[in-house]
C-alpha positions as CSV (number, residue, x, y, z in Angstrom):
1,M,-8.9,-2.3,10.7
2,D,-10.6,-5.5,10.3
3,E,-13.1,-3.9,7.5
4,P,-10.2,-2.3,5.3
5,K,-8.5,-5.7,5.8
6,Q,-11.6,-7.4,4.5
7,K,-12.0,-5.0,1.6
8,L,-8.3,-5.8,0.7
9,A,-9.2,-9.2,0.1
10,K,-11.7,-8.4,-2.2
11,L,-10.3,-5.3,-3.9
12,E,-11.2,-6.4,-7.7
13,E,-14.6,-5.8,-6.5
14,L,-14.0,-2.1,-5.2
15,I,-11.5,-1.4,-7.9
16,P,-12.7,-3.0,-11.1
17,D,-10.9,-0.8,-13.1
18,A,-7.4,-1.2,-11.8
19,A,-4.3,-0.7,-14.0
20,N,-3.3,-4.4,-13.6
21,N,-3.9,-7.3,-11.5
22,L,-0.7,-6.6,-9.5
23,V,-2.9,-3.8,-7.5
24,Y,-5.2,-6.8,-6.2
25,D,-2.0,-8.8,-5.2
26,F,-0.6,-5.8,-3.5
27,G,-4.1,-5.4,-1.5
28,R,-4.3,-9.0,-0.3
29,H,-0.4,-8.8,0.6
30,L,-0.8,-5.5,2.3
31,A,-3.5,-6.7,4.6
32,D,-1.0,-8.6,6.7
33,Y,0.6,-5.2,7.6
34,L,-2.3,-3.6,8.9
35,Y,-3.1,-3.4,12.6
36,D,-5.9,-2.0,14.9
37,H,-5.8,1.9,15.4
38,L,-3.8,3.0,12.6
39,V,-3.6,6.5,12.0
40,P,-3.1,7.9,8.2
41,R,0.6,8.2,8.5
42,E,1.1,4.6,9.7
43,F,-1.3,3.4,6.9
44,V,1.2,4.9,4.5
45,M,4.2,3.7,6.5
46,A,2.7,0.2,6.3
47,C,2.0,0.5,2.4
48,E,5.8,1.6,2.3
49,S,7.0,-1.4,4.4
50,A,4.7,-4.0,2.2
51,L,6.4,-2.7,-0.6
52,Y,9.8,-2.6,0.4
53,D,9.7,-6.1,2.0
54,L,8.3,-7.6,-1.8
55,Q,11.1,-6.0,-3.5
56,R,13.5,-7.9,-1.1
57,G,11.3,-11.1,-0.9
58,L,11.6,-11.1,3.1
59,N,9.0,-10.1,5.7
60,G,10.8,-7.5,7.7
61,F,9.2,-8.1,10.8
62,T,9.7,-12.3,10.8
63,G,12.5,-12.6,8.2
64,K,10.9,-15.3,6.5
65,R,10.8,-15.3,2.8
66,I,7.7,-13.9,1.1
67,Q,5.7,-16.5,-0.9
68,S,3.8,-14.1,-3.5
69,P,3.5,-13.1,-7.2
70,L,4.7,-9.6,-6.3
71,V,8.1,-10.8,-5.5
72,G,10.9,-10.4,-8.1
73,Y,9.7,-7.8,-10.2
74,P,12.1,-4.8,-11.4
75,P,11.7,-1.6,-9.3
76,T,9.5,0.3,-11.6
77,I,6.5,-2.1,-10.6
78,Y,6.7,-1.2,-6.9
79,A,6.8,2.5,-7.7
80,R,3.8,2.2,-9.9
81,L,2.2,0.2,-7.1
82,R,3.1,3.0,-4.7
83,M,1.3,5.4,-7.0
84,E,-2.0,3.2,-6.3
85,I,-1.9,3.9,-2.7
86,P,-4.3,6.8,-2.7
87,T,-6.5,4.9,-4.7
88,I,-6.4,1.7,-2.5
89,A,-7.2,4.2,0.5
90,D,-10.4,5.4,-1.2
91,A,-11.5,2.2,-1.8
92,V,-11.0,0.5,1.8
93,L,-10.9,3.3,4.3
94,P,-13.4,5.4,5.7
95,A,-13.5,8.9,3.5
96,E,-11.8,11.1,6.1
97,F,-9.2,8.6,6.8
98,A,-8.5,8.3,3.1
99,A,-8.5,12.2,2.7
100,S,-5.8,12.3,5.5
101,V,-3.6,9.4,3.8
102,K,-3.5,11.3,0.6
103,S,-2.8,14.8,2.4
104,H,-0.1,12.8,4.1
105,I,1.5,11.5,0.8
106,E,0.9,14.8,-1.0
107,Q,3.4,16.5,2.2
108,V,5.7,14.0,1.8
109,N,5.9,14.3,-1.9
110,A,6.3,18.2,-1.6
111,R,9.0,17.8,1.2
112,M,11.2,15.6,-1.0
113,E,10.5,17.9,-4.4
114,A,11.9,20.9,-2.2
115,G,14.8,19.0,-0.8
116,A,15.8,18.2,-4.5
117,K,15.8,21.6,-5.5
């Protein structure tokens, strides 16, 4: 995951038309949650963990306060960042891996919708 981590650090170059700068800040923050040999489902979980930790302001692994401009926003901001995960995946991951990430997200969303009915 070294190459995706490097790409996350320069997300501005890879997604120049992102909805706002928070996407770039999230990419830099997300890099710390990735590890070697992730599978697509684990990439999504890393994104979700990063978002959850940002909402709380605490790193779930270390218990330490997170120093980031992304801490302290209302929940809608984190929901918006969650919607950017497929775009981020396309920008930093190999095409097949990114497609699997998007497929996993779609499957989870479909299960959630089915459960809500």
